[in-house]
C-alpha positions in Angstrom: -7.0 -7.7 23.4 -9.4 -8.4 20.5 -8.0 -10.2 17.4 -9.9 -9.8 14.1 -9.1 -11.9 11.1 -8.8 -10.6 7.5 -9.6 -13.7 5.5 -7.5 -13.8 2.4 -6.6 -17.6 2.2 -2.7 -17.9 2.3 -2.4 -14.1 2.9 -4.8 -14.0 5.9 -3.7 -12.1 9.0 -4.9 -10.9 12.3 -5.6 -7.3 13.4 -5.0 -7.1 17.2 -6.8 -4.2 18.9 -6.2 -3.4 22.6 -4.2 -1.5 25.1 -0.6 -2.6 25.1 -0.7 -4.0 21.6 2.2 -1.6 20.7 4.6 -3.9 22.6 3.1 -7.3 21.9 5.7 -8.6 19.5 4.7 -12.1 20.7 1.6 -11.6 18.4 3.7 -11.0 15.3 4.7 -13.4 12.6 7.3 -16.0 13.9 9.8 -14.9 11.2 10.6 -11.9 13.3 12.2 -14.0 16.1 15.9 -13.9 15.6 15.7 -12.0 12.4 16.2 -8.5 11.0 13.6 -5.7 11.3 13.6 -2.3 9.6 11.4 -0.1 11.8 10.0 2.7 9.8 8.6 5.6 11.7 8.6 9.5 11.4 10.0 12.5 13.2 6.9 12.9 15.4 6.0 9.3 16.3 9.5 8.1 16.6 10.5 10.0 19.8 7.1 8.9 21.4 7.1 5.2 20.7 10.0 3.8 18.7 12.2 2.9 21.7 9.3 0.9 23.3 8.8 -1.0 20.1 12.5 -1.5 19.5 12.9 -2.9 23.1 10.0 -5.3 22.5 11.4 -6.5 19.2 14.9 -6.9 20.8 13.2 -9.1 23.5 12.0 -11.4 20.7 15.5 -11.6 19.4 15.3 -9.3 16.4 18.0 -7.0 15.3 16.4 -3.6 14.6 17.4 -0.9 12.1 15.4 2.4 12.7 14.5 4.5 9.6 12.9 7.9 10.3 10.9 9.7 7.6 9.9 13.4 7.7 6.4 13.9 9.0 3.4 14.8 6.8 1.5 14.0 3.6 3.9 16.2 1.7 6.6 13.6 2.2 4.6 10.7 0.8 7.0 10.7 -2.2 9.6 8.9 -4.1 12.2 10.5 -1.9 10.8 8.9 1.2 10.6 5.6 -0.5 14.2 5.9 -1.7 15.3 6.8 1.8 13.9 3.5 3.1 15.5 1.4 0.3 18.8 3.3 0.6 19.1 2.7 4.4 18.0 -1.0 4.1 20.5 -1.7 1.4 23.3 0.1 3.3 22.6 -2.1 6.3 22.7 -5.2 4.1 19.1 -6.1 4.7 17.9 -9.0 2.7 14.6 -10.8 1.6 14.2 -12.2 5.2 14.1 -8.7 6.7 10.6 -7.7 8.0 9.5 -4.0 7.8 7.6 -2.7 10.8 5.6 0.5 10.0 5.2 2.6 13.2 3.0 5.7 12.6 -0.1 7.0 10.8 -1.3 6.5 7.3 1.6 8.1 5.5 4.2 6.0 7.3 2.0 2.8 6.7 1.5 3.5 3.0 5.1 4.4 2.3 6.6 1.6 4.4 4.2 -0.9 2.9 5.1 0.2 -0.6 8.8 -0.2 0.3 8.0 -3.8 1.6 6.2 -4.5 -1.7 9.2 -3.4 -3.8 12.3 -4.1 -1.7 13.9 -7.1 -3.4 10.6 -7.8 -5.1 8.7 -8.1 -1.8 9.4 -8.6 1.9 7.0 -9.1 4.9 5.7 -6.1 6.8 3.8 -5.4 10.0 1.5 -2.4 10.6 1.6 -0.7 14.0 -0.7 2.2 13.4 -0.6 5.1 15.9 -3.5 7.4 14.6 -7.1 6.8 14.6 -7.3 7.0 10.8 -4.7 4.4 10.4 -6.2 2.2 13.0 -9.6 2.2 11.5 -8.7 2.2 7.9 -5.3 2.5 6.2 -3.5 -0.2 8.1 -6.0 -2.9 6.9 -6.3 -4.1 3.4 -2.9 -4.0 1.9 -3.1 -0.8 -0.1 0.4 0.7 -0.3 1.3 3.9 -2.2 3.0 7.2 -2.7 1.5 10.3 -4.1 2.1 11.8 -7.5 1.8 15.6 -8.3 -1.2 14.7 -10.5 -3.1 12.6 -7.9 -3.1 10.9 -4.6 -1.9 7.3 -4.2 -1.2 7.0 -7.9 1.9 4.9 -7.6 1.6 1.8 -5.4 0.8 -1.9 -5.0 -1.5 -4.2 -3.2 0.8 -5.9 -0.5 -0.9 -7.4 2.6 0.8 -7.0 6.0 1.4 -10.2 8.0 -0.1 -8.6 11.1 -1.6 -5.4 12.5 -1.1 -4.2 16.1 -3.5 -1.3 17.0 -3.0 0.2 20.4 -5.8 2.7 21.2 -3.5 4.2 24.0 -1.5 5.9 21.3 -4.4 8.1 20.6 -3.9 9.9 23.9 -1.0 11.8 22.3 -2.8 12.4 19.0 -3.6 16.1 18.2 -7.3 16.9 18.1 -7.2 17.7 14.3 -5.7 14.2 13.7 -8.3 12.6 15.8 -11.1 14.3 13.8 -9.4 13.1 10.6 -9.8 9.5 11.8 -13.4 10.0 12.7 -14.1 10.8 9.0 -13.3 7.3 8.1 -15.4 5.9 10.9 -18.4 7.9 9.7 -17.7 6.6 6.2 -17.9 3.0 7.4 -21.2 3.6 9.0 -22.6 5.4 6.0 -21.6 2.7 3.4 -22.2 -0.5 5.4 -23.7 -0.1 8.9 -26.7 2.2 9.6 -26.6 1.0 13.3 -22.9 2.3 13.6 -24.0 5.6 12.0 -26.8 6.0 14.6 -24.4 5.0 17.4 -22.0 7.8 16.2 -24.9 10.3 16.3 -25.5 9.3 19.9 -21.9 9.1 21.1 -19.8 11.5 19.0 -18.9 13.7 22.0 -17.5 10.6 23.7 -15.2 10.0 20.8 -14.1 13.6 20.6 -13.3 13.4 24.3 -11.2 10.3 23.7 -13.3 7.9 25.8 -11.3 4.7 25.6 -14.3 2.4 25.5 -15.9 4.4 22.7 -12.7 4.5 20.7 -12.1 0.8 21.1 -15.6 0.1 19.9 -15.3 2.1 16.7 -11.9 0.7 15.9 -13.1 -2.9 16.2 -16.2 -2.3 14.2 -14.4 -0.4 11.4 -11.8 -3.2 11.1 -14.7 -5.7 10.9 -16.4 -3.8 8.1 -13.2 -3.1 6.1 -11.8 -6.6 6.7 -15.0 -8.2 5.4 -15.0 -6.1 2.3 -11.3 -6.7 1.6 -11.8 -10.4 2.0 -14.5 -10.3 -0.7 -12.6 -8.1 -3.2 -8.9 -7.8 -2.3 -7.8 -5.9 -5.5 -10.7 -3.5 -5.8 -12.3 -4.9 -8.9 -15.9 -4.7 -7.5 -17.3 -4.1 -4.0 -14.1 -2.7 -2.4 -14.6 0.5 -4.5 -17.4 1.3 -2.0 -14.7 2.1 0.6 -13.9 5.1 -1.5 -17.1 6.9 -0.5 -16.3 10.6 -0.3 -12.8 10.0 -1.6 -13.2 11.0 -5.2 -14.1 14.5 -4.0 -11.6 14.3 -1.1 -8.6 13.4 -3.2 -9.4 16.3 -5.5 -9.4 18.6 -2.5 -6.1 17.3 -1.3 -4.4 17.6 -4.7 -6.1 20.9 -5.5 -4.8 22.6 -2.3 -1.5 20.9 -2.3 -0.9 17.6 -0.4 -0.7 18.3 3.4 -2.6 21.6 3.4 -5.8 19.6 4.5 -5.3 16.3 6.3 -6.7 13.4 4.4 -9.6 12.8 6.8 -10.5 16.5 6.6 -10.8 16.3 2.9 -12.8 13.0 3.2 -15.2 14.7 5.7 -16.1 17.5 3.2 -16.1 14.7 0.5 -18.7 12.8 2.4 -21.0 15.8 2.4 -20.5 16.2 -1.3 -21.3 12.4 -1.7 -24.4 13.0 0.3 -25.4 15.9 -1.9 -24.8 13.8 -5.0 -26.9 11.0 -3.5 -29.7 13.5 -3.0 -29.4 14.8 -6.6 -29.6 11.2 -7.8 -32.9 10.7 -5.9 -31.6 8.4 -3.2 -31.4 10.5 0.0 -33.7 13.1 1.2 -32.9 16.5 2.6 -33.1 15.4 6.2 -30.6 12.5 5.7 -28.2 14.9 4.1 -28.6 17.2 7.0 -27.9 14.4 9.4 -24.7 13.5 7.6 -23.5 17.2 7.5 -24.3 17.6 11.2 -22.3 14.5 12.2 -19.3 15.5 10.1 -19.4 18.9 11.7 -19.7 17.4 15.2 -16.6 15.3 14.6 -14.7 18.6 14.1 -14.4 18.3 10.3 -15.1 20.7 7.5 -18.6 20.3 6.0 -17.7 22.1 2.8 -14.8 21.8 0.4 -12.7 24.7 -0.8 -14.0 26.8 -3.7 -11.6 25.4 -6.3 -14.1 25.9 -9.1 -16.3 23.3 -10.8 -14.0 22.8 -13.7 -10.9 22.3 -11.5 -12.8 19.8 -9.5 -13.6 17.8 -12.6 -9.9 18.1 -13.8 -8.6 16.8 -10.5 -11.2 14.0 -10.3 -10.4 12.8 -13.9 -7.4 10.8 -12.6 -9.5 9.0 -10.0 -8.6 5.3 -9.8 -12.2 4.3 -10.1 -12.5 5.9 -13.5 -13.0 3.6 -16.5 -12.2 4.6 -20.0 -12.0 8.2 -19.0 -15.5 8.2 -17.4 -15.9 9.1 -13.8 -17.5 6.7 -11.3 -18.9 7.9 -8.0 -19.8 6.1 -4.9 -23.3 7.2 -3.8 -25.6 6.3 -0.9 -28.8 4.4 -1.7 -29.7 5.0 1.9 -27.9 5.4 5.2 -25.8 2.2 5.7 -25.8 1.1 2.0 -23.6 2.5 -0.7 -23.5 1.8 -4.5 -21.3 2.4 -7.5 -22.8 5.1 -9.8 -21.8 4.7 -13.4 -22.7 7.3 -15.9 -23.5 9.9 -13.3 -25.0 13.0 -14.9 -22.7 15.9 -14.9 -25.4 18.2 -13.7 -25.8 16.1 -10.5 -22.0 16.2 -9.8 -22.0 20.0 -10.4 -24.9 20.4 -8.1 -23.1 18.4 -5.4 -19.9 20.5 -5.7 -21.8 23.8 -5.6 -23.9 22.7 -2.6 -20.9 21.7 -0.5 -18.1 24.2 -1.3 -17.3 27.2 0.7 
């Protein structure tokens, strides 16, 4: 078991990564012992792991209420949030109830937002079961639901009290979901760690084959990278925006196709190629570096081109991006492999060129 600290003063917490973490309720916040727990999961993950987590929580003395959401990005909505609130209120949960989010990024985001808003805020624990949630969404306290006009447009910053990431849950993960998680791992290497990017070039086939040692390595390194950035900029007023590399394009793809048509990580994969093309147009990257990024994204089993929504539609969808200021788009570009930057005043022609170079 490896325990990594996200340093946020009084809101600091540990991310525990290792086989068996799923049932290590002894690692959780002491308030769970003898208390109430609302275990939020979904219709796919629940049948696989909920009983094991419930049994572990019961051994710690907790009384558990299970809440099951529908599966998929299409259900990251007010209706799912209301379902959690309704069932917690019906069960007479109070401010001392802890929410445990058991599932992927959608479950974690919705359950986290429920924790941020139930009785003005209760504690919650992330138990991520997908690669994407283990390397990215479970860390950092971003909670949200989607709005028809954009992804994650309604939410709050609300940090978990602990994260339990068990790589063994990845054994049951569909190949498409595994690839979606690899998009975020590639992103971390591109924006902050050239050595990780090169390691991925050398070992991508091990990750696709679910080699436990390789997966544990990228989970730990991704948590270290994201945790350090979050500790520096918890509320995304500066450097944390770099974690959105590829996401301005990716979120546009998700909204443009309809949430759930492409997985988040698939859209980010194509978005990373667009961001690479934009970085080339801005004079940062060369053709060979863009080719390396495109090749690695493809080897992960991800799309290397976005859908042909049309340039104007892309701009319309990107206009609601959360990084935008005073109506002006801001993009995350790569100055070089392993170092990202915020690009203000990005020439429209460069963005158009990136879209055209990386859409099918």
